[in-house]
N, C-alpha and C positions, 0 to 999 in steps of 0.2 A: 773521375776515373780513378784515381790513386785511392778513394775510400774504397772504392769497390773490388779494385784486386788487392788491397788490404785486407779486406773482410774474406774474399774469396779464399786468400791464401792462408787467413787464421793469423795474421800478424798483430801484435798488440800495438796500439799509437804509443809513439815516443815523447807524444807532447799534449797539453790539454788543448792545443788549438788543432792537432791532428785529431783527437778523438772528438772535439765539437763538428768536426766536419765529415764524419762519418754518420751512415744511417743509422747505427746501434747507439749514437750521442744518448741518448734517454737511460739507458742502461748504465753510461759511464757515469753519467750525472748522479744517480742514484746510488752507485758504488763510492761517489765522493761524497754525499751526503752521507753515508753512513759512517764512513773513514772519520769524516769532522764530528760526526756526533759520538763516535766513541771516543775522541780525541776530548773534546770538550768535557763529557761525562766525567773523565778522570782529571779534570783541570789541569791539562798538558801545559795550557798557558793562560795567560792574561792579556788582551788587548791595551797596549799603552801608548803613549805619544813616544816617539823617536827621541831617547837622550844623543845629546850632542856630542861626539866623539868616538862613539861605542862601534864596534866592529859589528856589522849585520850579517848573521848567517844567511844564506840562500837557502832556497828550497824548490823541491820540484814533486810533479806527482809521478808516479810510476803504474805504469797499466799494465794488468795481467789478466789472460783470458784462462780460468779453470776448467778444465775437462776432467770427463768422467773417465772410467775405462773405455768404453765405448767411443770417445774421441768427441761425444758430445759435449757442447757448452754447459758448465754445470753453474757456474756462476761467473761475475765480472768483477774484479778486484782492483782497488787504487788504493795506494799506499803513498803517504806524503813522506820523503823522504827530507832531512837536514842534508845540505852541503857542508858539510864539518869540515871540508878540507880547506875551507878559506878561514881557519880560526889559527891563531898563532898562540903557540905554547907560551905559557907565563904570563899571556894576556887575555886570552879567554878560556883557556883551560890549564890546569895543574897536574891531572891525573886522567889516564883512560882505562874503561872497565870495558872488554869485550867477552861474555860469555859464549863462548863455544865450545861445541861438543866436536872432539876429534873423530872422523870417520871410521877409525879403529877401534874406539871405545864405542861408537854404536854397532858396529859389527858384532863384536862382543857380547855387549848387552843382547843383540836379535839371537845369537847363536847360542846363550844360555838359555833363552826364554825357548828357542824351538826344542832344547835337549829336553828343558823340563816340561814341555807342551803347556807353556804358561800363556794366557791369552794378552796380546799387546794392543794397547788403544792407542789412536793417533788422533790428533787435533790440529788445526788449524787457527793460529793466532788472527782475531779481527785486526787487532790494532799491535804493531810492533814497536810503537813509539816508547822507549824507556821512560820510566817514570820514577828515576832516582831522585833523591833530595839532594839540592845544591846546599853547600856551605854559606854561610852569610858572607857576602861581597861577590860570590858568584854569580854575577848575573849573565845570561847569556839571552842576545835579543835574535829573533828570525824574521826575515820578510813576511807579510801576511801569504798564505798558501793563494796560489793561484786561482780565481774565482772566489774567494771569500770576501762575504759583503761584512763591512763593520759602519760604525756611525761615523756619519761624513762630516761631525765635528772634529773629528781627529786629522789635522793636515796631513802628518807622516806617521800613520799607525804601522805599529811592528807587534810580532806577538814576545812576549817576554817568557821564556820556559821556565 
């Protein structure tokens, strides 16, 4: 009943188990597959045996139904996010970089474009995982994404970012 109510209200699933319990699971599964393929294509990680004593960053799937202007379902989006709050400064990271555009900057750019009758193109990132290079010795390990299949010979597999 919860899955039917969620679907009727258009609520996005909060966990992979919730997504699996819904009648639209095949669409969520396809979205997960696309996200994983995108992450693998840019070599975001290597699957390795978990090193002893390392802090393993947890992760989770974030699900979102994207709708068009008429409110109809346009696509199902699954995004893998690392729970970086489990990292410890000086142990797991030294510097942080977060490229963010301020709302006032965006409004200014749009106003200039409107005033000059310029075309404005918009796009949606398929995969938002950052692909920055880590310095030597800056090894980050994350748990396997929920639902990710790996070689069973690895007893405690993780991904090295």
